[in-house]
C-alpha positions as CSV (number, residue, x, y, z in Angstrom):
1,M,54.4,119.9,190.3
2,S,54.6,122.7,192.9
3,V,55.6,126.3,192.3
4,Y,56.9,128.7,195.1
5,L,57.5,132.4,194.8
6,I,59.6,133.9,197.5
7,S,59.6,137.7,197.4
8,G,60.7,140.5,199.6
9,D,63.9,141.7,201.3
10,E,67.2,140.2,200.1
11,S,68.5,139.6,203.6
12,L,65.6,137.3,204.4
13,I,65.0,135.6,201.0
14,S,68.0,133.4,201.5
15,L,66.7,132.2,204.9
16,E,63.3,131.4,203.4
17,L,64.9,129.7,200.4
18,T,67.2,127.5,202.5
19,T,64.3,126.4,204.7
20,L,62.0,125.6,201.8
21,V,64.7,123.7,199.7
22,D,65.7,121.7,202.8
23,R,62.1,120.7,203.2
24,L,61.7,119.7,199.5
25,V,64.9,117.8,199.4
26,G,64.5,116.0,202.7
27,D,67.0,113.2,203.2
28,N,67.9,113.0,199.5
29,D,71.2,114.1,197.9
30,R,70.9,117.9,197.3
31,S,73.6,117.9,194.7
32,M,71.7,115.4,192.6
33,M,68.2,116.8,193.2
34,V,68.6,120.6,192.9
35,D,69.2,122.6,189.7
36,D,70.1,126.1,190.6
37,F,70.0,129.1,188.3
38,D,70.6,132.8,188.8
39,C,69.2,135.5,186.5
40,S,71.8,138.0,187.7
41,D,74.7,135.7,186.6
42,S,76.4,136.9,183.4
43,T,76.4,133.2,182.1
44,F,72.7,132.7,182.7
45,A,70.8,131.2,179.8
46,I,67.0,130.7,180.0
47,G,67.3,127.5,177.9
48,G,68.8,125.7,180.8
49,V,65.8,126.6,183.0
50,A,63.3,125.5,180.3
51,D,65.1,122.1,180.0
52,A,65.2,121.6,183.7
53,L,61.5,122.3,184.1
54,T,60.4,120.0,181.3
55,T,62.7,117.0,181.6
56,M,62.9,114.2,184.2
57,S,65.9,113.8,186.5
58,L,68.3,111.1,185.5
59,F,68.9,109.9,189.0
60,M,66.0,111.0,191.2
61,E,62.2,110.5,191.1
62,R,61.8,114.3,191.7
63,K,63.9,117.4,191.4
64,V,63.9,121.0,192.6
65,V,64.6,123.9,190.2
66,V,65.6,127.1,191.8
67,L,65.5,130.4,189.9
68,R,67.1,133.3,191.8
69,H,66.7,137.0,191.2
70,L,63.7,136.9,188.9
71,Q,63.8,140.7,188.8
72,D,66.9,140.5,186.6
73,L,65.3,138.2,184.0
74,L,65.7,139.8,180.6
75,A,62.5,140.9,178.8
76,E,63.3,138.7,175.8
77,D,63.4,135.7,178.1
78,V,60.0,136.2,179.8
79,D,58.0,134.4,177.1
80,T,60.3,131.3,177.2
81,F,60.1,131.2,181.0
82,V,56.3,131.5,181.0
83,A,56.0,128.7,178.4
84,A,58.4,126.5,180.5
85,I,56.2,127.1,183.7
86,D,53.1,126.1,181.7
87,A,54.9,123.0,180.4
88,C,56.5,122.0,183.7
89,I,56.3,118.3,184.4
90,E,54.7,116.9,187.5
91,E,58.0,115.6,188.9
92,V,59.5,119.1,189.3
93,D,59.2,121.6,192.1
94,L,60.0,125.2,191.0
95,V,61.2,127.8,193.5
96,I,61.5,131.4,192.3
97,T,63.0,134.3,194.3
98,S,62.6,138.0,193.6
99,T,63.4,141.3,195.3
100,G,61.5,143.4,192.8
101,R,58.2,143.5,190.9
102,V,57.2,140.3,189.1
103,V,56.1,141.0,185.6
104,K,52.5,140.3,184.8
105,A,53.1,137.4,182.4
106,V,55.2,135.5,185.0
107,S,52.7,136.4,187.8
108,D,49.9,135.0,185.7
109,A,51.8,131.8,184.9
110,C,52.4,131.3,188.6
111,K,48.7,131.8,189.3
112,R,47.9,129.1,186.7
113,A,50.3,126.8,188.4
114,K,48.7,127.6,191.8
115,A,52.0,128.9,193.2
116,E,52.5,129.4,196.9
117,T,53.7,132.9,197.7
118,I,56.1,133.3,200.6
119,G,56.8,136.8,201.9
120,A,60.3,137.6,203.1
121,A,59.8,141.0,204.6
122,V,61.8,142.7,207.4
123,V,59.8,142.6,210.6
124,S,60.1,146.0,212.3
125,N,57.9,145.6,215.4
126,Q,59.8,143.9,218.2
127,N,56.9,141.7,219.2
128,E,56.4,140.5,215.7
129,R,60.1,140.0,215.3
130,I,60.1,137.7,218.4
131,K,57.2,135.7,216.9
132,W,59.1,135.5,213.6
133,V,62.2,134.1,215.4
134,E,60.1,131.6,217.3
135,T,58.5,130.4,214.1
136,K,61.9,129.7,212.7
137,L,62.9,127.8,215.8
138,V,59.8,125.7,215.5
139,E,60.4,125.1,211.7
140,A,63.9,123.9,212.6
141,G,62.4,121.4,215.0
142,F,63.6,122.9,218.3
143,T,61.7,123.3,221.6
144,Y,63.1,126.2,223.6
145,S,62.9,128.2,226.8
146,P,60.3,131.0,227.0
147,D,62.8,133.8,226.6
148,A,64.7,132.3,223.6
149,G,62.8,134.2,220.9
150,R,63.3,137.6,222.7
151,L,67.0,136.9,223.3
152,I,67.7,136.1,219.7
153,A,65.5,138.9,218.3
154,S,67.1,141.5,220.6
155,W,70.6,140.4,220.0
156,F,70.5,140.2,216.2
157,G,68.4,143.3,215.8
158,G,67.9,144.0,212.1
159,D,70.4,141.3,210.9
160,H,67.6,138.8,210.2
161,A,69.8,136.8,207.7
162,R,72.0,135.6,210.6
163,I,69.2,133.5,211.9
164,A,69.9,130.8,209.3
165,G,73.5,130.5,210.4
166,L,72.5,130.3,214.0
167,L,69.9,127.6,213.4
168,A,72.5,125.5,211.4
169,T,75.0,125.9,214.2
170,L,72.5,124.9,216.9
171,T,71.4,121.9,214.9
172,S,75.0,120.8,214.5
173,A,75.8,121.3,218.2
174,Y,72.7,119.8,219.8
175,G,71.0,117.8,217.1
176,E,67.6,118.0,215.5
177,G,64.6,118.3,217.9
178,A,66.8,119.4,220.8
179,K,65.4,121.5,223.7
180,L,67.3,124.7,224.0
181,S,67.9,126.7,227.1
182,R,69.0,130.4,227.2
183,S,72.6,129.4,227.9
184,D,72.6,126.9,225.0
185,I,71.8,129.7,222.6
186,E,74.0,132.5,224.2
187,V,77.3,130.7,223.5
188,F,76.6,130.8,219.7
189,L,75.2,134.3,219.3
190,G,78.5,135.9,218.3
191,E,78.6,139.7,217.8
192,A,75.5,141.7,218.3
193,G,73.6,142.5,215.2
194,S,72.7,145.9,213.7
195,V,70.0,148.0,215.3
196,A,66.9,149.2,213.5
197,P,66.4,153.0,213.9
198,W,63.2,152.5,215.9
199,D,65.1,150.5,218.5
200,L,67.0,153.7,219.4
201,T,64.1,156.2,219.1
202,D,61.7,153.9,221.1
203,A,64.2,153.7,223.9
204,V,64.7,157.5,223.9
205,D,60.9,158.1,223.8
206,A,60.5,155.7,226.8
207,G,63.2,157.5,228.8
208,D,65.2,154.3,229.1
209,S,68.7,155.8,229.0
210,T,70.4,152.5,229.6
211,K,68.8,150.7,226.7
212,A,69.1,153.9,224.5
213,L,72.9,154.0,225.1
214,L,73.2,150.3,224.4
215,M,71.4,150.8,221.1
216,L,73.5,153.9,220.3
217,H,76.8,151.9,220.8
218,R,75.5,149.1,218.5
219,M,74.4,151.6,215.8
220,M,77.7,153.4,215.8
221,G,79.4,150.2,214.7
222,D,77.6,150.6,211.3
223,S,76.7,154.3,211.1
224,H,78.5,157.6,211.3
225,P,77.5,159.8,214.3
226,L,76.1,162.4,211.9
227,Q,73.8,159.8,210.4
228,I,72.5,158.9,213.8
229,L,72.1,162.6,214.6
230,A,70.1,163.1,211.4
231,L,67.8,160.2,212.5
232,L,67.2,161.9,215.9
233,A,66.7,165.3,214.3
234,N,64.1,163.9,211.9
235,R,62.2,162.3,214.8
236,Y,61.7,165.7,216.6
237,A,61.1,167.5,213.3
238,Q,58.1,165.2,212.8
239,M,56.8,166.4,216.2
240,M,57.4,170.0,215.2
241,K,55.2,169.5,212.2
242,I,52.2,168.7,214.3
243,D,52.9,171.3,217.0
244,G,50.1,173.8,217.3
245,R,47.9,172.3,214.6
246,G,45.2,170.8,216.8
247,V,46.2,167.2,216.1
248,R,44.3,164.9,218.5
249,T,44.3,161.5,216.9
250,A,46.7,159.3,215.0
251,A,44.5,159.7,211.8
252,D,45.0,163.5,212.1
253,A,48.8,163.0,212.4
254,V,48.8,160.7,209.3
255,E,47.3,163.5,207.3
256,I,50.2,165.8,208.1
257,L,53.1,163.3,208.4
258,G,52.0,160.6,205.9
259,G,53.2,157.1,206.3
260,K,51.6,154.4,208.6
261,E,49.2,155.1,211.4
262,F,51.2,153.1,213.8
263,T,54.3,155.4,213.3
264,A,52.2,158.5,213.4
265,R,50.6,157.4,216.7
266,K,54.0,157.0,218.3
267,V,55.1,160.5,217.1
268,L,51.8,162.0,218.4
269,E,52.1,160.3,221.8
270,Q,55.6,161.5,222.3
271,Y,54.7,165.0,221.2
272,Q,51.9,165.0,223.8
273,R,54.3,163.9,226.4
274,L,57.0,166.5,225.7
275,G,54.8,169.5,224.7
276,S,56.1,172.4,222.7
277,A,58.7,173.3,225.4
278,G,60.2,169.8,225.5
279,I,60.4,169.6,221.7
280,S,62.2,172.9,221.6
281,R,64.6,171.7,224.2
282,A,65.3,168.5,222.2
283,I,65.9,170.5,219.0
284,S,68.3,172.8,220.9
285,L,70.2,169.7,222.3
286,I,70.5,168.3,218.8
287,A,71.7,171.6,217.3
288,T,74.4,171.8,220.0
289,A,75.5,168.2,219.3
290,D,75.7,169.0,215.6
291,L,78.1,171.9,216.3
292,D,80.1,169.7,218.7
293,L,80.5,166.9,216.2
294,R,81.8,169.4,213.7
295,G,84.6,170.6,216.0
296,G,82.7,172.9,218.3
297,K,83.9,171.0,221.4
298,D,87.1,168.9,221.9
299,W,85.2,165.7,222.6
300,E,85.2,162.4,220.8
301,P,82.2,161.9,218.6
302,E,81.1,158.9,220.7
303,L,81.0,161.1,223.8
304,V,79.0,163.8,222.1
305,M,76.4,161.3,221.0
306,E,76.3,159.6,224.4
307,V,75.6,162.9,226.2
308,L,72.9,163.8,223.6
309,V,71.1,160.5,223.9
310,A,71.2,160.5,227.7
311,R,69.8,164.0,227.7
312,L,67.0,163.2,225.2
313,S,66.2,160.1,227.2
314,R,65.8,162.2,230.3
315,L,63.4,164.4,228.4
316,G,61.5,161.3,227.2
317,G,61.2,160.0,230.8
318,A,60.0,163.3,232.2
319,A,56.4,163.8,233.4
320,P,54.0,164.8,230.6
321,Q,53.8,168.6,230.0
322,R,50.1,168.5,229.6
323,A,47.2,166.0,229.7
324,R,47.0,163.7,226.7
325,A,44.3,164.6,224.2
326,Y,44.7,161.3,222.4
327,K,43.0,158.2,223.8
328,R,43.7,154.7,222.5
């Protein structure tokens, strides 16, 4: 018996679940080997799960029991589920998914069963996102060109769940264990994925107007211009919070801004690059864009945002207003 607990972001859980179940089933008939239950289903009954965990398969030497959305398991069903985990027979592999907190009784039962925990968290850092994509390519049995991971990670952006579909398509097209070139992958990428907020702000901070405008156009497919404007306004508002307060290190910035040190460091470094005058100029540009979006200028919203992002990027690429006090 093996128990697996997949927890984290809903968009990634399905990918981890598909990969794991495919590995457990192997070349066997999935329809005969897998019993699938969903706690969020109105017809869900815990008795079926208990029976599946404690009885042999009629047709196969082993079976896989999948329990989805553990966070929706009713309180009155917890004891029955815990007892079923403790009584699970050796020929059964149990896979649990959860996007919320796992109640202590179930967590303790998983520990007794020596469960393997699989995290399904959204990867925000671009380098880590590339490594994550490369891991999925390796797990799928592919060898690939050096830039394949970066290509996929950049194209899909925050739409991590689309990786599963891409891998299935690539397997169908080229076969298992194929070596993939950039062109092999490009033809199956489809529409560009959503963009994480930091993809836009990082490009603006770096003064890369070309990339910033590309990220803006992709974001406007999913977000209203005023939402994007609010994102940018919050970015410079964070810099204003540390303006004139003698902040010299990322740790100092965390005390004021809260959150993670990595994020605070990025805010601090851009503040030190722009200086008080640059930040004031950015806030002024954002305020003007806000008025223009609300009818102050007879421009399309897309044009208002393009001009704003281009101007902010120009500020980001300007020479530092003063020497940096922060050292890595």
